[in-house]
C-alpha positions in Angstrom: -6.9 10.1 -12.1 -7.7 6.4 -11.3 -9.5 5.5 -8.3 -10.7 2.1 -7.0 -14.5 2.1 -7.1 -16.1 -0.1 -4.4 -19.3 -0.3 -6.3 -17.7 -1.9 -9.4 -14.7 -3.5 -7.8 -12.1 -2.1 -10.0 -10.0 1.0 -10.7 -11.6 3.5 -12.9 -11.0 6.9 -14.4 -12.5 9.5 -12.1 -15.2 11.5 -13.6 -17.8 13.8 -12.2 -21.5 14.7 -13.2 -20.4 18.5 -13.6 -17.0 18.8 -15.3 -14.4 20.3 -13.0 -16.7 20.1 -9.8 -16.7 17.3 -7.3 -19.7 16.7 -5.0 -18.0 14.8 -2.2 -19.7 13.3 0.9 -17.8 11.7 3.8 -19.6 9.8 6.7 -18.9 11.7 9.9 -18.6 10.4 13.4 -21.3 9.2 15.9 -20.3 11.7 18.7 -20.9 9.5 21.7 -17.3 9.0 22.6 -13.7 9.9 21.5 -12.7 8.9 17.9 -10.0 6.3 18.2 -7.0 6.4 15.8 -8.7 3.6 13.8 -11.5 5.9 13.0 -9.1 8.7 12.3 -7.2 6.9 9.7 -10.3 7.0 7.4 -10.5 10.8 7.9 -6.8 11.3 7.1 -7.1 9.3 3.9 -10.3 11.2 2.9 -8.5 14.5 3.8 -5.6 13.5 1.4 -8.1 12.6 -1.2 -10.0 16.0 -1.0 -6.7 17.9 -1.1 -5.4 16.0 -4.1 -8.5 16.7 -5.9 -8.1 20.3 -5.3 -4.5 20.1 -6.1 -5.5 18.5 -9.4 -7.7 21.5 -10.3 -11.1 20.4 -9.2 -13.7 22.6 -7.3 -14.6 20.4 -4.4 -17.8 20.7 -2.3 -17.2 18.3 0.6 -20.1 17.6 3.1 -20.0 15.6 6.3 -22.6 14.5 8.7 -22.3 14.5 12.6 -24.4 11.6 13.8 -26.1 12.8 17.1 -29.2 10.6 16.9 -30.4 7.3 15.4 -27.3 5.2 15.3 -28.1 2.0 17.3 -25.5 -0.1 19.0 -25.7 -2.9 16.5 -25.1 -0.7 13.4 -28.5 -2.1 12.1 -31.8 -1.6 13.7 -31.5 -3.2 17.1 -29.8 -2.3 20.4 -29.6 1.0 22.2 -29.0 4.4 20.6 -25.3 5.1 21.0 -25.9 8.8 21.9 -28.3 7.7 24.8 -25.6 5.1 25.8 -22.9 7.8 26.0 -25.4 10.2 28.0 -26.0 7.4 30.5 -22.3 6.6 30.9 -21.5 10.3 31.8 -24.7 11.4 33.4 -25.2 14.2 30.9 -27.8 15.1 28.3 -27.5 13.7 24.8 -27.0 17.2 23.4 -24.2 17.8 26.0 -22.5 14.7 25.0 -23.0 15.5 21.3 -21.3 19.0 21.7 -18.4 17.6 23.8 -17.4 14.8 21.5 -18.0 16.9 18.3 -15.6 19.5 19.7 -13.1 16.8 20.6 -13.4 15.2 17.2 -12.5 18.6 15.4 -9.7 19.1 18.0 -8.1 15.7 17.0 -8.6 16.6 13.4 -6.8 19.9 13.8 -3.8 18.0 15.4 -3.7 15.8 12.4 -4.0 18.5 9.8 -7.3 17.2 8.7 -9.2 20.1 7.0 -12.8 20.8 8.2 -15.2 19.9 5.4 -17.1 22.9 3.7 -20.4 21.8 5.3 -20.7 19.9 8.6 -24.3 19.1 9.4 -25.5 17.4 12.7 -28.2 14.9 11.9 -30.7 16.5 14.3 -30.7 19.6 12.0 -32.4 17.9 9.0 -35.5 16.2 10.3 -37.7 17.9 7.7 -35.5 16.4 4.9 -35.7 12.9 6.3 -39.5 13.1 6.6 -39.8 14.3 3.1 -37.7 11.3 1.7 -39.6 8.8 3.8 -42.9 10.2 2.6 -41.7 9.9 -1.0 -40.6 6.3 -0.5 -44.0 5.4 1.0 -45.8 7.0 -1.9 -43.5 5.1 -4.5 -44.1 1.9 -2.8 -40.5 1.4 -1.6 -41.6 1.6 2.2 -44.2 0.3 4.4 -45.5 0.9 8.0 -45.4 -1.9 10.5 -45.5 -1.9 14.3 -45.7 1.8 14.3 -42.3 2.2 12.5 -41.6 2.9 8.8 -39.4 0.3 7.0 -37.7 0.3 3.6 -38.9 -2.7 1.5 -35.8 -4.3 0.1 -37.8 -6.8 -2.0 -38.6 -4.0 -4.4 -34.9 -3.7 -5.6 -33.4 -5.6 -8.4 -30.1 -5.5 -6.7 -29.6 -4.9 -3.0 -26.1 -6.1 -2.2 -23.8 -3.5 -4.0 -20.4 -4.1 -2.3 -20.7 -8.0 -2.1 -16.9 -8.5 -2.8 -15.9 -7.6 0.6 -15.0 -10.3 3.1 -17.4 -11.8 5.7 -16.2 -9.6 8.6 -16.8 -6.4 6.7 -20.4 -7.5 5.4 -21.2 -8.9 8.9 -20.9 -5.6 10.8 -24.0 -5.1 12.9 -24.9 -8.8 13.1 -24.7 -9.8 16.6 -25.4 -13.2 18.1 -28.3 -13.2 20.4 -29.8 -10.0 19.1 -33.6 -10.3 18.8 -34.9 -10.1 15.2 -37.3 -7.3 14.4 -40.6 -9.2 13.8 -42.1 -6.1 12.0 -39.7 -6.6 9.1 -41.1 -8.3 5.9 -37.7 -9.3 4.7 -34.4 -9.8 6.6 -32.8 -6.9 4.6 -35.5 -4.3 5.3 -34.3 -1.5 7.5 -36.0 1.2 9.5 -36.5 4.7 8.0 -38.4 6.1 10.9 -38.9 4.8 14.5 -42.0 5.6 16.4 -41.8 2.8 18.9 -38.4 2.1 20.2 -37.2 -0.9 22.4 -36.2 1.8 24.8 -39.0 4.2 26.1 -36.4 6.8 27.3 -35.3 7.8 23.9 -34.1 11.3 24.5 -34.6 12.9 21.1 -38.1 12.8 19.3 -40.0 14.8 16.7 -43.4 14.8 15.3 -44.0 13.0 12.0 -46.8 11.9 9.9 -46.3 8.5 11.5 -46.3 9.8 15.0 -43.6 11.1 17.5 -40.3 9.4 16.8 -36.7 9.7 15.3 -35.0 8.9 12.1 -33.2 5.6 11.3 -29.4 6.0 10.9 -29.2 5.4 7.3 -31.8 8.0 6.2 -29.7 10.8 7.7 -26.7 10.6 5.3 -29.0 10.5 2.3 -31.0 13.5 3.5 -28.0 15.5 4.3 -26.2 14.7 1.0 -29.3 15.5 -1.1 -29.7 18.9 0.7 -26.1 20.0 0.3 -24.6 17.9 -2.7 -27.8 17.8 -4.8 -29.3 14.7 -6.6 -26.1 13.7 -8.2 -23.2 12.7 -5.9 -19.7 12.1 -7.4 -17.8 10.7 -4.5 -18.9 9.0 -1.3 -16.3 8.1 1.4 -16.2 6.1 4.6 -14.5 3.3 6.5 -14.8 -0.2 5.0 -17.1 -1.2 7.9 -19.7 1.1 6.7 -20.1 -0.6 3.3 -22.7 -2.9 4.8 -25.3 -2.1 5.9 -24.9 1.6 6.0 -23.8 2.6 2.5 -25.8 -0.3 1.0 -28.9 1.0 2.5 -28.0 4.7 1.5 -27.9 3.6 -2.1 -31.2 1.6 -1.8 -33.2 4.4 -0.4 -31.6 7.4 -2.3 -32.0 5.8 -5.8 -35.5 4.5 -5.1 -36.5 8.0 -4.0 -34.8 9.9 -6.9 -35.6 7.4 -9.5 -32.1 7.5 -11.0 -28.5 6.6 -10.2 -27.2 8.6 -7.3 -23.5 8.2 -6.5 -20.8 7.3 -9.2 -17.8 6.5 -6.9 -17.4 4.8 -3.6 -14.2 5.2 -1.7 -13.6 2.9 1.4 -10.6 2.9 3.8 -9.7 -0.3 5.3 -9.2 -1.1 9.0 -6.4 -0.3 11.4 -5.6 -3.5 13.1 -3.7 -4.5 16.2 -2.0 -7.8 16.7 -5.3 -9.1 18.0 -7.5 -7.9 15.2 -9.5 -4.8 14.2 -9.3 -1.7 16.5 -12.7 -0.9 18.1 -14.1 0.8 21.1 -16.0 -2.2 22.3 -12.8 -4.3 22.5 -11.1 -1.8 24.8 -8.2 -1.1 22.4 -9.2 2.6 22.7 -6.2 4.6 21.4 -6.8 8.3 21.0 -4.7 11.2 19.7 -4.6 12.5 23.2 -3.1 9.3 24.4 -0.5 9.4 21.7 0.4 12.9 22.8 0.7 11.8 26.4 3.1 9.2 25.4 5.3 11.7 23.7 4.3 11.2 20.1 3.7 14.0 17.6 0.2 13.4 16.0 1.7 14.1 12.6 4.0 11.0 13.1 0.7 9.0 13.0 -0.4 10.8 9.9 3.0 10.0 8.4 2.5 6.3 9.5 -0.8 6.3 7.7 0.6 7.8 4.5 3.2 5.0 4.3 0.5 2.5 3.7 -2.2 2.1 1.0 -5.7 2.9 2.1 -7.1 -0.3 0.6 -4.8 -2.4 2.8 -5.2 -3.2 6.5 -2.6 -1.3 8.6 -1.1 -2.9 11.7 -0.6 -0.7 14.6 2.0 -1.3 17.2 4.0 1.0 19.4 7.1 -0.2 17.6 5.7 0.7 14.2 4.7 4.1 15.4 8.2 4.5 16.9 9.7 3.8 13.5 7.3 6.2 11.7 8.1 9.0 14.4 11.8 8.4 14.0 11.6 8.6 10.2 9.4 11.6 10.3 11.7 13.5 12.6 14.8 12.6 10.5 13.0 13.8 7.4 12.3 17.2 9.1 16.0 17.5 10.2 17.0 16.9 6.5 14.7 19.6 5.3 15.9 21.9 8.1 19.5 21.4 6.8 18.5 22.9 3.5 19.7 26.5 2.9 17.1 29.2 2.8 16.9 31.9 0.1 17.3 31.9 -3.7 14.8 31.4 -6.5 13.5 27.8 -7.3 14.0 26.2 -10.7 10.3 26.2 -11.8 11.0 23.7 -14.6 12.3 21.1 -12.0 9.4 22.0 -9.7 6.9 21.3 -12.5 8.7 18.1 -13.4 8.2 16.7 -9.8 4.7 18.2 -9.7 3.8 15.9 -12.7 5.5 12.9 -11.1 3.3 13.6 -8.0 0.1 13.9 -10.1 1.0 10.6 -11.8 1.9 8.7 -8.6 -0.8 9.8 -6.3 -3.4 9.9 -9.1 -3.0 6.1 -9.4 -5.5 5.1 -6.6 -4.2 7.6 -4.1 -0.7 5.9 -3.7 0.5 7.9 -0.7 3.4 5.6 -0.1 4.8 6.6 -3.5 4.2 10.2 -2.6 6.5 9.7 0.5 9.1 8.1 -1.8 9.0 11.2 -4.0 9.6 13.4 -0.9 13.0 11.5 -0.5 13.7 11.6 -4.2 13.2 15.4 -4.2 15.8 15.7 -1.3 18.3 13.7 -3.2 17.7 15.5 -6.6 20.6 17.2 -8.2 19.2 20.7 -7.9 19.5 23.7 -5.4 18.0 23.8 -2.0 15.5 26.5 -2.9 14.1 24.2 -5.6 13.9 21.1 -3.2 12.0 23.3 -0.7 9.6 24.5 -3.3 8.9 20.9 -4.3 8.4 19.8 -0.8 6.0 22.7 -0.2 4.0 21.8 -3.2 3.7 18.1 -2.2 2.6 19.4 1.2 -0.6 20.9 0.0 -1.8 17.3 -0.2 0.3 15.4 2.4 -0.2 18.1 5.1 2.7 17.0 7.2 3.9 20.5 8.0 7.3 19.9 6.5 8.5 23.5 5.9 7.0 24.8 9.2 8.4 22.0 11.3 11.8 22.5 9.6 11.7 26.2 10.3 11.0 25.4 14.0 14.0 23.1 14.1 16.2 25.9 12.6 14.9 28.4 15.2 15.7 26.0 18.0 19.2 25.3 16.7 19.8 29.1 16.2 18.7 29.5 19.9 21.2 26.8 21.3 24.4 28.0 22.9 27.5 25.9 23.8 29.4 26.1 26.9 32.7 24.2 27.4 34.1 22.9 30.8 37.4 21.3 29.8 36.6 18.3 27.5 32.8 18.5 28.5 30.5 20.6 26.2 27.0 21.7 27.2 24.6 22.7 24.5 21.5 24.6 25.7 19.7 28.0 25.7 22.6 29.8 27.3 21.2 30.0 30.8 24.4 29.9 33.2 22.4 28.6 36.2 21.1 25.7 34.2 24.6 25.0 32.6 26.0 25.0 36.1 23.6 22.4 37.4 24.2 20.2 34.3 27.9 20.5 34.9 27.5 19.7 38.6 25.5 16.6 37.4 28.3 15.5 35.2 30.9 16.0 38.1 28.8 14.0 40.5 28.4 11.0 38.0 32.2 11.2 37.4 32.7 11.0 41.2 30.2 8.0 41.2 27.8 10.1 43.4 24.8 8.9 41.4 22.2 9.9 44.1 23.3 13.6 43.6 23.4 13.2 39.9 19.9 11.9 40.0 18.6 14.6 42.3 20.0 17.3 40.0 18.2 15.7 37.1 14.9 15.6 39.0 15.3 19.2 40.1 15.9 20.3 36.5 12.9 18.1 35.4 10.7 19.9 37.9 11.6 23.2 36.2 10.5 21.8 32.8 14.2 21.1 31.6 15.1 17.9 29.8 18.7 16.7 29.7 20.2 14.5 27.0 23.5 12.9 27.4 25.6 13.0 24.2 29.2 11.8 23.5 31.5 14.4 25.2 28.8 16.3 26.9 25.0 16.9 27.3 22.3 19.0 25.7 19.2 20.5 27.4 16.0 22.1 26.5 12.9 23.3 28.1 9.8 21.2 27.4 
């Protein structure tokens, strides 16, 4: 498998510290608000990566944090704690906010077929680990105390900027005009490991430490959680491209200084979901959630399909028109699969042939758009339907588009449909005579140009949860 490594800026053969096993860490959400669909693009692509590694035969241990303290609003060391900001906004406690938005995040993940990682650790549950690392960094001379806080000393590093090939927008995350500089820092790149004196006196969560009552800096949390659950050697660290600096840069600095040896081999960054006006973000008000997509009639898996059609290292432009196109293509794909005949034994040689193609294509830097192309190639293949369905089911272990499940549902709906004819007018529905009669009456009202009555019937049916679709020569209806 070839995978682009953000730390070396090139595609490399994927290798692991322990043969056959992947220690994988993914940066989780800061649970002060709903995740928007731009955030969720990263989690979709990380999910595909994890599933492809398992599909390829690796034993994967995937760990993810939940940030419920310490993430300040500048993404650096200034501003207000995002969790406190969320608590003030909704007049709840920080822990109430954290639980509510953690549950909402995993609900969204379930709708998008994103697997829950093997270990999910809230940051507030590993305070002892952070204190141990900070103490070690102080002992080794990589940290210092100033103004009551503990800072990492970036001047002790031979190389600080690891991901310096990214563009200015990516590297400037967290730098805000008008933000007051921290006068306690010896160097501009130094960062807080432990706060004991915050700009805000009403910090909700505080713990005892050797340096006084306080709370951890954002960056130390991921290092502490990964060291606890992944061990001293991490094979694969994932996150959105906006985490490359300063967050991941600082993770490397503190982890390798503490351990005294290289820490993570491979860095995987997913690029932004953009709108026509630029990067999607909560602060801009472009706050599109999975729930909003559903309210507008979109299947969340249509959004997953939309993401899979693009490469993770390219910015993806979101528009309702683009999502419409993705949903249309996804629905047509499901209908084509539903048209396949069930039963029979697949040709395992052909299944294996396509499996090898899939391993080759997706194994080239997680090329999901080529995986989607292979789905269509399999449907067009000169082989029997049982083999085609086996191939699609095999691919869907990684793509997680619920292809066979959705197709089975379409077949079930089609089997339940019954047809009623009234002269040259055909009604397709669920065989309810009362509904058929109203649909026919609506047709007759339209034919007589009594559009007010036709609209009235449509509204009455809608109130009963029945949706009518006019088709050539008749109408179809279903309960929604």
